[in-house]
C-alpha positions in Angstrom: -45.7 5.6 -10.0 -47.2 3.4 -12.7 -45.8 -0.1 -12.8 -45.6 -2.3 -15.9 -48.0 -5.2 -16.1 -50.8 -3.5 -14.1 -49.1 -3.8 -10.7 -50.3 -1.2 -8.1 -48.0 1.6 -6.9 -46.1 1.1 -3.7 -47.2 3.1 -0.7 -45.3 6.3 -0.1 -44.8 5.6 3.6 -43.5 2.1 4.3 -43.5 1.5 8.1 -40.2 0.9 9.8 -39.8 -1.9 12.2 -41.1 -0.7 15.6 -38.1 -2.2 17.5 -35.7 -0.4 15.1 -37.5 2.9 15.4 -37.5 2.7 19.2 -33.8 1.9 19.3 -33.0 4.9 17.0 -35.2 7.2 19.1 -33.4 6.2 22.2 -30.0 6.8 20.6 -31.2 10.2 19.4 -32.1 11.2 23.0 -28.5 10.9 24.2 -26.4 14.1 24.1 -24.1 14.4 22.2 -25.7 12.2 19.5 -23.4 9.3 18.5 -23.9 9.6 14.8 -21.3 6.9 14.0 -23.1 4.3 16.1 -26.5 5.3 14.6 -25.0 5.0 11.1 -23.7 1.5 12.0 -27.3 0.4 12.8 -28.8 2.1 9.7 -26.3 0.4 7.4 -27.9 -3.0 8.3 -31.5 -1.9 7.7 -32.6 -1.8 4.0 -35.5 0.6 4.3 -33.7 3.0 6.7 -30.5 3.2 4.6 -32.5 3.6 1.4 -34.6 6.4 2.9 -31.6 8.2 4.3 -29.6 8.0 1.0 -32.7 9.0 -0.9 -33.1 12.1 1.2 -29.7 13.4 0.1 -29.0 11.4 -3.1 -25.5 10.3 -4.0 -23.3 12.0 -6.5 -20.5 10.6 -8.5 -17.8 11.6 -6.0 -19.6 9.7 -3.2 -20.2 6.4 -5.0 -17.0 4.7 -3.8 -17.2 6.0 -0.2 -18.0 3.7 2.8 -21.7 3.3 3.4 -21.5 4.1 7.1 -19.7 7.4 6.4 -22.3 8.3 3.8 -25.1 7.5 6.3 -23.4 9.4 9.1 -23.0 12.4 6.9 -26.7 12.4 6.1 -27.8 11.8 9.6 -25.9 14.9 10.7 -27.2 16.9 7.8 -30.8 16.0 8.7 -30.3 16.6 12.4 -31.8 14.9 15.4 -35.2 16.8 15.3 -35.9 15.9 11.7 -35.0 12.3 12.4 -37.2 12.1 15.5 -40.2 13.5 13.4 -39.5 10.9 10.7 -39.3 8.0 13.2 -42.4 9.0 15.1 -44.4 9.2 11.8 -43.1 6.0 10.1 -43.0 3.7 13.1 -44.9 0.5 12.6 -47.5 -1.1 14.9 -45.8 -4.4 15.9 -42.7 -5.9 14.3 -44.0 -8.2 11.5 -42.2 -11.6 11.2 -42.3 -11.5 7.4 -40.7 -8.1 7.5 -38.0 -9.3 9.9 -37.4 -12.3 7.6 -37.0 -10.2 4.5 -34.6 -7.8 6.3 -32.5 -10.7 7.6 -32.4 -12.2 4.1 -31.4 -8.9 2.5 -28.6 -8.5 5.0 -27.4 -12.1 4.3 -27.4 -11.5 0.5 -25.6 -8.1 1.0 -22.8 -9.6 3.1 -22.4 -12.6 0.7 -22.3 -10.3 -2.4 -19.8 -7.9 -0.7 -17.4 -10.7 0.4 -17.6 -12.3 -3.1 -16.8 -8.9 -4.5 -13.7 -8.7 -2.3 -12.6 -12.2 -3.3 -13.1 -11.3 -6.9 -11.2 -8.0 -6.4 -14.1 -6.0 -7.7 -13.2 -2.3 -7.4 -16.3 -1.4 -5.3 -17.5 -4.0 -2.8 -19.7 -1.3 -1.4 -21.9 -1.5 -4.5 -22.3 -5.2 -4.1 -23.4 -4.7 -0.5 -26.0 -2.0 -1.5 -27.3 -4.2 -4.4 -27.9 -7.1 -1.9 -29.3 -4.9 0.8 -31.8 -3.2 -1.5 -32.8 -6.1 -3.8 -36.1 -6.5 -1.9 -37.1 -2.9 -1.5 -40.4 -3.5 -3.3 -41.3 -6.4 -0.9 -40.4 -4.3 2.1 -42.6 -1.5 0.7 -45.6 -3.8 1.4 -46.2 -5.9 -1.7 -46.4 -9.7 -1.2 -44.7 -11.4 -4.1 -46.3 -14.5 -5.7 -44.5 -17.5 -7.1 -45.0 -16.5 -10.8 -41.9 -15.5 -12.7 -43.7 -12.4 -14.0 -44.5 -11.3 -10.5 -40.9 -11.8 -9.4 -39.7 -9.8 -12.5 -42.1 -6.9 -11.6 -40.8 -7.0 -8.0 -37.2 -6.7 -9.3 -38.1 -3.9 -11.6 -39.9 -2.0 -8.9 -37.0 -2.5 -6.4 -34.6 -1.1 -9.0 -36.9 1.9 -9.5 -37.0 2.6 -5.8 -33.3 2.2 -5.4 -32.8 4.7 -8.2 -34.1 7.5 -5.9 -30.8 7.3 -4.0 -28.7 7.6 -7.3 -26.4 4.6 -6.8 -24.2 3.5 -9.6 -25.9 2.1 -12.7 -24.4 -1.4 -12.1 -26.2 -1.5 -8.7 -29.6 -0.9 -10.4 -28.8 -3.5 -13.2 -27.9 -6.1 -10.6 -31.2 -5.5 -8.7 -33.3 -5.6 -11.8 -31.7 -8.8 -13.2 -31.7 -10.7 -9.9 -34.2 -13.2 -11.3 -32.8 -13.4 -14.8 -32.0 -16.7 -16.5 -28.6 -18.2 -16.1 -27.7 -17.7 -19.8 -28.6 -14.0 -19.5 -26.5 -13.5 -16.4 -23.3 -15.5 -17.2 -21.9 -12.8 -19.5 -23.3 -9.7 -17.8 -21.6 -7.1 -15.6 -19.6 -8.4 -12.6 -22.0 -6.9 -10.1 -25.0 -8.6 -11.8 -23.3 -12.0 -11.6 -22.2 -11.6 -8.0 -25.7 -10.6 -6.7 -27.3 -13.4 -8.7 -24.9 -16.0 -7.2 -25.4 -14.5 -3.7 -29.1 -15.1 -4.0 -28.6 -18.7 -5.2 -26.3 -19.4 -2.3 -29.0 -18.4 0.2 -31.3 -21.2 -1.0 -31.7 -24.5 0.9 -29.2 -26.6 -1.1 -26.9 -24.6 -3.4 -24.5 -27.5 -3.7 -26.5 -29.0 -6.5 -25.6 -26.1 -8.7 -22.3 -25.2 -7.1 -20.3 -25.8 -10.3 -22.6 -23.4 -12.2 -22.4 -20.8 -9.5 -18.6 -21.0 -9.4 -18.4 -20.5 -13.1 -20.7 -17.5 -13.1 -19.0 -15.9 -10.0 -15.5 -16.6 -11.4 -14.7 -18.0 -7.9 -13.7 -21.4 -6.6 -16.4 -23.7 -5.2 -14.6 -23.9 -1.9 -14.6 -20.1 -1.6 -18.4 -19.9 -2.2 -19.1 -22.6 0.4 -16.8 -21.0 3.0 -18.4 -17.5 2.5 -21.9 -19.0 2.8 -21.0 -20.6 6.1 -19.2 -17.6 7.5 -22.0 -15.0 6.9 -25.1 -17.2 7.4 -25.3 -16.3 11.1 -26.2 -12.7 10.3 -29.8 -13.6 9.3 -30.2 -16.9 11.2 -32.5 -15.5 13.9 -34.7 -13.6 11.4 -35.1 -16.7 9.2 -36.1 -18.8 12.2 -38.7 -16.3 13.4 -40.6 -16.4 10.1 -40.6 -20.3 10.1 -42.0 -20.7 13.6 -44.2 -23.8 13.8 -47.9 -23.3 13.6 -47.7 -19.6 12.6 -48.5 -18.0 9.2 -46.5 -14.8 8.6 -49.0 -11.9 8.3 -49.1 -9.8 5.1 -48.3 -6.1 5.6 -51.4 -3.9 5.4 -50.7 -1.3 2.7 -53.9 0.7 2.9 -53.0 3.1 5.7 -49.5 2.5 7.0 -49.5 6.0 8.7 -53.0 6.0 10.2 -52.3 4.9 13.7 -49.2 7.1 13.9 -50.2 10.5 12.6 -53.8 10.3 14.0 -52.4 9.9 17.6 -52.6 13.5 19.0 -49.6 12.9 21.2 -47.4 11.7 18.3 -48.8 14.5 16.2 -47.9 17.1 18.8 -44.4 15.7 19.3 -43.8 15.5 15.5 -44.8 19.2 15.1 -42.5 20.2 17.9 -39.6 18.4 16.4 -40.3 20.0 13.0 -40.5 23.5 14.5 -37.1 23.0 16.3 -35.4 21.3 13.3 -34.0 24.5 11.7 -32.7 26.5 14.6 -29.2 28.1 14.3 -28.8 27.2 10.6 -27.7 29.5 7.8 -29.8 30.1 4.7 -28.0 27.4 2.7 -28.0 24.8 5.5 -31.7 25.4 6.1 -32.6 25.0 2.4 -30.6 21.8 2.2 -32.2 20.4 5.4 -35.7 21.4 4.1 -35.1 19.5 0.8 -33.8 16.4 2.6 -36.5 16.4 5.2 -39.2 16.7 2.5 -37.8 13.6 0.9 -37.4 11.7 4.1 -40.6 12.5 5.9 -43.0 13.1 3.0 -41.4 11.2 0.1 -41.4 14.4 -1.9 -38.6 16.4 -3.5 -37.9 19.7 -1.8 -39.5 22.9 -2.9 -38.6 24.1 -6.4 -39.5 27.7 -5.6 -40.6 29.6 -2.5 -42.4 33.0 -2.9 -43.3 35.6 -0.3 -46.2 38.0 -0.3 -45.3 41.7 -0.4 -48.5 43.8 -0.4 -50.4 42.5 -3.5 -47.4 40.7 -5.1 -45.4 37.5 -4.8 -41.7 37.9 -4.8 -38.9 35.2 -4.7 -37.6 34.1 -1.3 -35.7 31.0 -2.4 -35.4 30.3 -6.1 -33.6 26.9 -6.2 -32.3 26.2 -9.6 -34.3 29.2 -11.2 -32.5 32.4 -12.1 -34.0 35.2 -10.0 -33.7 37.6 -13.0 -36.2 35.4 -14.9 -38.8 36.0 -12.2 -38.4 39.7 -12.3 -40.3 39.8 -15.6 -43.3 38.0 -14.2 -46.0 39.9 -12.3 -47.2 37.5 -9.7 -50.3 39.2 -8.2 -52.4 38.1 -5.3 -55.6 39.2 -7.0 -54.9 37.1 -10.1 -58.1 35.0 -10.4 -56.5 32.5 -12.8 -53.3 31.6 -10.9 -53.0 28.6 -8.7 -50.4 30.4 -6.6 -52.7 33.3 -5.8 -55.5 30.8 -5.1 -53.4 29.0 -2.5 -52.7 32.2 -0.7 -56.3 33.5 -0.8 -57.8 30.2 0.4 -55.0 29.1 2.7 -55.3 25.7 1.0 -53.0 23.7 -1.3 -53.6 24.4 -5.0 -52.5 22.1 -7.8 -51.5 23.1 -11.4 -51.7 20.3 -13.9 -49.3 20.6 -16.9 -50.9 21.2 -20.3 -49.5 20.3 -23.7 -51.7 22.7 -25.8 -50.6 26.2 -24.7 -51.0 28.2 -21.5 -54.6 27.3 -20.6 -56.2 29.4 -17.9 -53.1 31.0 -16.4 -50.1 32.0 -18.5 -48.1 32.8 -15.4 -48.6 29.3 -14.0 -47.8 27.8 -17.4 -44.5 29.7 -17.7 -43.4 28.8 -14.2 -44.2 25.2 -14.8 -42.2 25.1 -18.0 -39.2 26.6 -16.1 -39.6 24.1 -13.3 -39.7 21.1 -15.6 -43.1 21.0 -17.2 -44.6 18.3 -14.9 -47.1 20.5 -13.0 -46.7 21.7 -9.4 -48.4 21.9 -6.1 -48.6 25.3 -4.4 -48.6 25.1 -0.6 -49.3 28.3 1.5 -47.0 29.0 4.4 -47.0 31.5 7.3 -44.0 32.3 9.5 -42.6 35.3 11.4 -45.7 37.2 10.6 -45.2 36.8 6.9 -46.8 34.6 4.3 -46.2 33.1 0.9 -46.5 30.0 -1.2 -44.0 27.1 -1.9 -44.0 25.2 -5.1 -43.4 21.4 -5.0 -43.4 18.7 -7.7 -46.8 17.1 -8.1 -47.6 14.0 -5.9 -48.1 10.9 -8.1 -49.9 9.1 -5.3 -53.5 9.8 -4.2 -54.0 13.2 -2.7 -53.1 13.0 1.0 -53.8 16.2 3.0 -51.6 14.9 5.8 -48.5 15.0 3.6 -49.4 18.4 2.4 -49.7 19.6 6.0 -46.3 18.1 6.9 -44.7 19.9 4.0 -46.3 23.2 5.0 -45.0 22.7 8.6 -41.5 22.0 7.2 -41.5 25.0 4.9 -42.8 27.3 7.7 -40.0 26.1 10.1 -37.3 26.5 7.5 -38.5 29.8 6.1 -38.9 31.1 9.7 -35.2 30.5 10.4 -34.1 32.0 7.0 -36.2 35.1 7.7 -34.7 35.4 11.2 -31.2 35.1 9.7 -31.9 37.8 7.2 -33.5 40.1 9.7 -30.5 39.7 12.1 -28.1 40.2 9.2 -29.9 43.4 8.2 -29.8 44.6 11.9 -26.0 43.9 12.0 -25.5 45.7 8.8 -27.4 48.7 10.0 -25.3 48.8 13.2 -22.1 48.5 11.2 -23.2 51.4 8.9 -24.1 53.5 12.0 -20.7 52.8 13.6 -18.9 53.5 10.3 -20.7 56.9 10.0 -19.6 57.7 13.5 -16.0 56.7 12.8 -15.9 58.7 9.6 -17.2 61.8 11.4 -14.5 61.3 14.1 -11.8 60.8 11.5 -12.8 64.0 9.7 -12.5 65.9 12.9 -9.1 64.3 13.6 -7.9 65.2 10.1 -9.0 68.8 10.5 -7.3 69.2 13.9 -4.0 67.6 12.8 -3.8 69.6 9.6 -3.6 72.8 11.6 -0.2 72.0 13.3 1.1 70.4 10.1 0.4 73.7 8.3 2.3 75.6 10.9 5.3 73.1 10.7 5.4 73.5 6.9 5.5 77.3 7.3 8.4 77.1 9.8 10.3 74.8 7.4 9.9 77.4 4.6 11.1 80.1 6.9 14.2 78.1 7.8 15.0 77.7 4.1 14.7 81.5 3.6 16.8 82.2 6.7 19.6 79.9 5.8 19.7 79.7 2.0 23.3 78.7 1.7 23.2 75.8 4.1 23.0 72.8 1.8 23.0 70.2 4.6 20.2 72.0 6.4 18.2 72.2 3.1 18.6 68.4 2.6 17.5 67.7 6.1 14.5 70.0 5.7 13.5 68.2 2.5 13.5 64.9 4.3 11.4 66.3 7.1 9.1 67.9 4.6 8.6 64.6 2.7 7.6 62.9 6.0 5.2 65.6 6.8 3.6 65.2 3.3 3.4 61.5 4.0 1.5 62.2 7.2 -0.8 64.5 5.3 -1.5 61.8 2.7 -2.3 59.3 5.4 -4.7 61.7 7.0 -6.5 62.2 3.6 -6.7 58.4 3.3 -8.5 58.0 6.6 -11.9 58.6 5.0 -10.9 56.9 1.7 -10.1 53.4 3.0 -11.8 51.7 0.1 -10.3 53.7 -2.6 -7.4 52.5 -4.7 -4.0 54.0 -3.8 -2.2 56.1 -6.4 1.2 54.9 -5.1 3.2 52.4 -7.1 2.9 48.9 -5.8 6.7 48.6 -5.5 9.8 50.4 -4.2 13.6 50.2 -3.7 14.3 48.8 -0.3 17.9 50.3 -0.2 16.6 53.7 -1.1 14.0 53.6 1.7 16.6 52.6 4.3 19.1 55.2 3.3 16.4 58.0 3.4 15.1 56.9 6.8 18.6 56.2 8.1 19.6 59.9 7.4 16.6 61.0 9.5 16.8 58.5 12.3 20.6 58.3 12.8 20.7 61.7 14.5 17.2 62.0 15.9 16.8 58.5 17.3 20.3 57.1 18.0 23.2 59.6 18.0 21.5 61.9 20.4 21.2 59.0 22.8 24.8 57.9 22.4 23.8 54.8 20.4 25.9 53.8 17.4 23.9 53.3 14.2 25.3 51.4 11.1 23.6 50.8 7.8 24.8 48.3 5.1 22.9 47.7 1.9 23.4 44.9 -0.6 24.1 46.0 -4.2 21.7 45.3 -7.1 18.7 44.4 -5.0 15.5 43.9 -7.0 12.5 46.1 -6.2 10.1 44.8 -3.5 6.3 44.4 -3.9 5.2 46.9 -1.2 3.9 50.4 -1.3 6.7 53.0 -0.5 4.6 54.5 2.3 4.0 51.0 3.8 7.7 50.1 3.8 8.4 53.5 5.4 5.9 52.7 8.1 7.4 49.2 8.8 11.0 50.4 9.0 10.2 53.5 11.0 8.2 51.4 13.6 11.1 49.0 14.0 13.8 51.7 14.3 11.7 53.6 16.8 11.3 50.4 18.9 15.0 49.8 18.8 15.8 53.4 19.9 13.5 53.1 22.9 15.1 49.9 24.1 18.7 50.9 23.7 21.0 52.8 26.1 24.2 54.8 25.5 27.0 52.6 24.3 24.6 50.1 22.6 24.8 49.5 18.8 22.1 48.9 16.1 23.0 47.3 12.8 20.6 47.5 9.8 21.3 45.6 6.5 19.7 44.2 3.4 20.4 40.9 1.5 18.9 38.8 -1.3 17.1 37.8 -3.2 16.4 34.7 -1.1 13.9 31.8 -1.6 11.4 31.8 1.3 8.7 29.1 1.2 8.8 29.2 -2.6 8.8 33.0 -2.9 11.7 35.2 -4.0 12.2 37.7 -1.2 14.5 40.6 -0.1 15.7 40.3 3.5 16.1 43.2 5.9 17.8 42.8 9.3 17.7 45.0 12.3 20.0 43.7 15.0 21.0 45.3 18.3 23.1 44.4 21.4 20.6 45.9 23.9 19.0 44.3 26.9 16.7 41.9 24.9 13.1 41.1 25.7 11.6 39.2 28.7 9.9 35.9 27.8 6.4 37.2 28.5 6.9 40.1 26.2 8.3 37.9 23.5 5.2 35.6 23.6 2.9 38.6 23.1 5.1 40.4 20.7 2.6 40.9 17.9 -0.4 41.4 20.1 -2.9 44.2 19.4 -3.1 44.9 23.1 -1.6 48.1 24.6 1.8 48.4 26.1 2.9 49.2 29.7 5.7 51.6 28.5 3.6 54.6 29.5 3.7 58.1 28.0 2.7 58.3 24.3 3.5 54.7 23.6 0.5 52.7 22.2 2.2 49.3 21.9 0.8 48.4 18.5 3.7 49.1 16.3 4.8 45.5 15.8 1.2 44.3 15.2 1.0 47.0 12.5 4.2 45.7 11.0 2.9 42.1 11.0 -0.4 43.1 9.4 1.3 45.1 6.6 3.7 42.2 5.8 0.8 39.7 5.9 -1.1 41.6 3.4 1.7 41.4 0.8 2.7 37.8 1.6 5.8 38.7 3.6 7.2 37.4 6.9 8.7 38.7 10.1 10.9 36.8 12.6 12.1 37.9 15.9 14.8 36.4 18.2 15.7 37.9 21.5 17.7 36.9 24.6 17.8 38.8 27.8 21.1 40.6 28.1 22.2 39.5 24.5 20.1 41.8 22.3 17.4 41.4 19.7 17.4 40.4 16.0 14.5 41.1 13.6 14.3 39.7 10.1 11.9 40.9 7.4 11.3 38.9 4.2 9.6 41.1 1.6 8.4 39.5 -1.7 10.2 40.7 -4.8 8.2 42.7 -7.4 7.8 40.8 -10.6 
């Protein structure tokens, strides 16, 4: 990143304090991980909180949320293994006193700014805390500020640019950048700018000389400012004393190779790679892609991959497309033998390949030029990966720092680990789908056989019904009964046909007349199910009921199941009463009510608890025990309800609420 005024770029990997890294690693070793406690520690560390929020930048909906909850969310998203890899790589040598001083001072400013924001009733004290915590990011990155005003202004500008990677609110960035502005520029600025400026002034040795000015700019009483300074000063007292120890000069941070001692250590290198390989286990595709992007920012200070391609024979095909439309890529022939493409070069040589954006046309490779334009036109780095016996190339944004093969290798490790999990997920999903298709084929074969076998006796029954009509042509009652039986046989036939057509749309109307359904079934069931057993059956239907939003065959199935259950439970002398009512309002829906009430033996408590279970019954014989579960499922599909009340020796009452057809 170029800095105005000729300042050198900040290092990509600022070292974390060794004591902080060690503390976090210890907390990550405890199972289960206490994310809330780790977030509490991270919220007091400028570099750590900034790196975490930069790994998963804030969006507008999150700007007013508590910092600790935001950090906890990101810690959990990154996972313990990614965090361990980061802490191992970014740990410092020894804890520098100057670094400790700056962190303590940042925390003091943050607390002062936040409490002043609360006193001033600023809508987001959290923003004031962030502005104070991050106001020295450039210094903590390793640059040693000088006394000149120009140098301080450059530090403030760089700190604001670094903070911008986390996407805080614009007033936070303004406050950081204007922290060293003149009094006349600050006095009429945004509230957050004024509060941070005053907080910085309060941390100086003797703010009382300017207390009247600070009070005017902060819009707070002088007594409030003094009280706040006294209350929060203890937060950084130890750190301030450590840097002022007599006879010692605080060392300047070495910015030439902050990672050298860490990543060159073979034990640390091995542990880091093991953490990265384990970081993506048991994640779905979307979760793995999100963690890959966040880990790339956290560990390598690079945005996540913009595009991941996989080699298939002599071509490259999209594996993860990010913000690109996969259909766009279908029109580009990405070939491995393309001598001009950086992507093909990366795969052939197994080495990173860089494409530099051009302003004057495609240059050497039109394909690379087109991809770069779609990805933002800033150039890209192609990193080859291998995982699960497959290989490909991932496209990242270009690195604005000097080429560092270690960062490239870390990115390759991250991509391989994430892609490996994604490929495993897709392979397992394909295997599950194949098993499901095989099971479905077996089921369809079985259903075709069942349909064929059941159709034979149905054909015989239909023939006997026709013979009965011919034998007794003048018996009108018999003819009516035969028509009812015939219609039910036809319904069975239609259900059999539908066994192999579960995904086809039904030709039945989506509504019916509840009274008509009950009268038809009542005429069949009164004799066959109740009168023959000596059970009294009574049906009462309300007049002018609206039609209900359920298929006629489905309502038939519901009512027939319930009447059949009632018949099986009742003894001679018992009564069953069926009625309709409505419309009624049930949980905001207009419904028709059906009641089936009997004075039978009722149900035992254990049966009532498992009333709608899909498990079988202990009735024996031909009973399957799934009738009520079928009723529940049918009603659930249409947004209806079923209630059941039963007392041993006092009978059972079932209520159905079926939505009205609009």
